C-alpha positions in Angstrom: 28.7 14.1 37.6 25.6 13.9 39.8 24.2 17.1 41.4 24.7 15.8 45.0 28.4 15.0 44.3 29.3 18.6 43.8 31.0 19.8 47.0 33.7 22.2 45.8 33.2 25.1 43.3 36.1 27.0 41.8 35.5 30.4 40.2 38.2 31.8 38.0 38.4 35.6 37.7 38.0 38.0 40.6 36.3 40.7 38.6 32.7 41.9 39.1 31.1 38.7 37.8 33.6 36.3 39.3 33.3 37.7 42.9 29.5 37.7 42.6 29.4 34.1 41.5 31.8 33.1 44.3 29.6 34.8 46.8 26.5 33.0 45.5 28.3 29.7 45.7 29.4 30.2 49.2 25.9 31.4 50.3 24.5 28.2 48.9 26.8 26.2 51.2 29.6 25.2 48.9 33.3 25.2 49.6 34.4 27.9 47.2 37.7 28.9 45.7 38.1 32.3 44.0 41.1 32.3 41.8 42.9 35.2 40.0 46.4 35.8 38.7 46.4 39.2 40.4 46.5 39.3 44.2 45.3 42.9 44.3 42.1 41.8 42.4 41.6 39.2 45.1 41.9 41.7 47.8 39.4 44.0 46.2 37.1 41.0 45.7 37.3 40.0 49.3 36.3 43.5 50.5 33.5 43.7 47.9 32.0 40.4 48.9 32.0 41.4 52.6 30.4 44.7 51.6 27.7 42.8 49.5 26.9 40.6 52.5 26.7 43.6 54.8 24.3 45.2 52.4 22.2 42.0 52.4 22.1 42.0 56.1 20.8 45.6 56.1 18.1 44.7 53.6 17.1 41.7 55.7 18.1 39.2 53.0 21.0 37.6 55.0 21.1 36.9 58.8 23.9 38.5 60.7 24.9 35.1 62.2 25.4 33.7 58.7 28.0 36.2 57.7 31.1 34.5 59.1 29.9 31.1 57.8 29.6 32.4 54.3 33.0 34.2 54.4 34.7 31.2 55.8 33.7 29.1 52.8 35.6 31.2 50.4 39.3 30.7 49.7 41.1 33.4 47.7 44.2 32.3 45.8 46.6 32.8 42.9 47.8 29.2 43.2 47.2 27.1 40.0 47.0 24.0 42.1 43.8 25.3 43.6 42.1 25.0 40.3 40.8 21.5 41.1 37.1 21.1 41.9 33.9 19.4 41.1 32.6 22.4 39.2 34.9 25.1 37.7 33.3 28.3 36.5 35.4 30.7 34.5 34.5 34.4 34.5 37.5 35.9 32.7 38.0 38.2 29.7 35.6 37.7 26.7 38.2 36.3 24.4 37.7 32.9 22.8 41.4 32.0 22.5 42.2 32.9 26.1 39.2 30.9 27.3 40.1 27.8 25.2 43.7 27.9 26.6 42.3 28.1 30.1 39.9 25.2 29.5 42.8 23.1 28.1 44.7 23.7 31.3 41.7 22.9 33.5 41.1 19.7 31.6 44.6 18.6 32.4 44.4 19.5 36.1 41.0 18.0 36.9 39.3 14.6 36.9 37.6 13.7 33.7 34.1 14.1 35.2 34.7 17.6 36.6 32.3 20.0 35.1 33.9 22.9 33.2 31.5 25.9 32.9 31.9 29.2 31.2 30.2 32.4 32.1 30.7 33.8 28.6 28.1 36.4 27.5 28.2 35.6 23.8 30.9 33.1 22.7 29.4 29.9 21.3 30.0 27.1 23.9 30.5 24.6 21.1 33.5 26.6 19.9 35.2 26.3 23.3 34.2 22.6 23.9 35.6 21.5 20.5 39.1 22.0 21.7 38.7 20.2 25.0 39.1 16.5 25.9 35.8 15.0 27.0 33.8 17.9 25.6 30.6 16.6 27.1 31.5 18.2 30.5 31.7 21.7 29.0 28.6 23.9 29.5 27.6 27.5 29.7 26.5 28.9 33.1 25.7 32.6 32.4 25.0 34.7 35.4 23.9 38.4 35.2 25.4 41.4 36.9 25.2 41.8 39.8 25.4 38.0 40.2 24.5 38.0 43.9 21.2 39.8 43.2 20.1 39.0 39.7 18.0 35.8 39.6 18.4 34.6 36.0 21.0 32.1 34.9 21.2 30.8 31.4 22.4 27.1 31.2 23.7 26.7 27.7 24.3 23.3 26.1 26.9 23.0 23.4 26.4 20.5 20.6 28.5 18.1 22.6 27.3 18.9 26.2 26.1 15.9 28.1 22.4 16.2 29.1 23.4 15.0 32.6 25.9 17.9 32.9 23.4 20.4 31.7 20.8 19.1 34.2 23.3 19.1 37.0 24.2 22.8 36.4 20.5 23.6 36.1 19.7 22.0 39.5 22.8 23.7 41.0 21.6 27.1 39.8 18.2 26.5 41.5 20.0 25.5 44.7 21.8 28.9 44.5 18.4 30.6 44.5 18.4 31.4 40.8 15.9 31.1 38.1 17.6 28.7 35.7 16.6 28.4 32.0 17.9 25.9 29.5 19.2 27.5 26.3 20.6 26.1 23.1 24.0 27.3 21.9 23.8 30.4 19.8 25.8 33.7 19.8 24.5 35.9 22.6 22.1 33.1 23.7 18.8 34.8 24.6 19.3 37.8 26.8 22.4 39.3 25.2 21.0 38.8 21.7 17.9 40.7 22.7 19.9 43.3 24.6 22.0 44.2 21.6 19.1 46.2 20.3 18.5 47.9 23.7 22.1 49.1 23.7 22.6 49.5 20.0 19.6 51.7 19.3 20.5 53.9 22.3 24.0 54.4 21.0 22.7 55.2 17.5 20.4 57.9 18.9 23.4 59.3 20.7 25.6 59.1 17.6 23.0 61.0 15.6 22.7 63.7 18.3 19.0 63.1 18.7 19.3 63.3 22.5 22.0 63.2 25.1 22.8 60.3 27.4 20.7 61.4 30.4 17.7 62.1 28.3 17.8 58.7 26.5 18.2 56.9 29.9 15.3 58.9 31.4 13.0 58.0 28.5 13.8 54.3 28.9 13.3 54.4 32.6 10.0 56.2 32.3 8.9 53.5 29.9 9.5 50.7 32.5 13.2 49.8 32.3 14.8 49.8 35.7 18.0 51.3 34.3 18.7 53.2 31.1 21.1 51.7 28.6 24.0 54.0 29.5 23.7 53.5 33.2 23.6 49.8 32.6 26.6 49.8 30.4 28.5 51.7 33.1 27.5 49.1 35.6 28.5 46.1 33.5 31.6 47.8 32.2 31.7 49.5 28.8 34.7 47.3 27.8 32.8 44.2 28.6 29.7 45.4 26.8 31.8 46.3 23.7 33.6 42.9 23.7 30.2 41.1 23.7 29.0 43.3 20.8 32.1 42.6 18.8 31.8 38.9 19.4 28.2 38.8 18.3 28.9 41.1 15.3 31.5 38.6 14.1 29.5 35.5 15.0 26.5 36.7 12.9 28.8 37.7 10.0 28.7 41.5 10.5 25.0 42.4 10.3 24.4 46.2 10.5 22.1 45.8 13.6 25.0 44.5 15.7 27.6 47.0 14.5 29.8 48.2 17.4 29.6 51.8 18.3 32.4 54.3 17.6 31.4 56.1 20.8 31.7 53.0 22.8 35.1 52.2 21.3 36.3 55.7 22.1 35.3 55.3 25.8 37.3 52.1 26.0 40.3 53.6 24.3 40.2 56.5 26.9 39.9 54.1 29.8 36.5 55.5 30.7 34.9 52.1 31.1 32.2 52.8 33.7 31.8 52.6 37.4 34.9 50.4 37.9 37.1 53.2 36.5 35.1 56.1 38.0 34.0 57.4 34.7 32.0 56.1 31.7 29.0 57.7 30.2 28.6 59.2 33.7 31.1 60.2 36.4 31.2 58.4 39.7 
């Protein structure tokens, strides 16, 4: 599909990433559908998007007169029949089986030239595309949290991804005001592969009682990082971060440097998954 033929974007998953991607699509002028199986998640997403836009207005990034136009472009729905568009971006749980099942469903609902994109943080795109008819239309489009602010988007080509599809998504990301980079398919791609050491070493220092959470974060921030590892895990979601770590650990055949942390697992088991639960490594 050519870039200028994209008129409607469907985002699946109304969590932190999904709502941010939907906001970005609407701000770029696209008719946007935000889909979730949970109507309460959609209600929260609607409120959060409006709050994000109000924040942008206060910072001078968005004009007041554009607010209603942006909001009017977004449709919130639990209806499966709304999952038809020119570009579909999934931002659901980091589970390869669930993603493949979703993509099979999307391939049945949509035209053969509709682009099916995944916002996965770590799962190889080729693994997802292999199960889908016309796998050339499957591509990675990895945004970063918060999606309405962070500029980087990784455009990941599977072994089967059509160059035209990858180029279309690359140009679309640029139209959304993002800094797009082309990436070859590999577990964790670029950013999350590098970031495993940022999180992993911080967690090891904590496990070994070398320093506490606040001290480790303060040291990182005083050395140039905008956020310490634990603050960032709380922002992203400790559950999401752990899922990415487990995925990469398995994909690279269990190397010690990617070993998931027992502390992180304990936080998830307790439901202390960060800002979205009110408690993680910090309390909110």
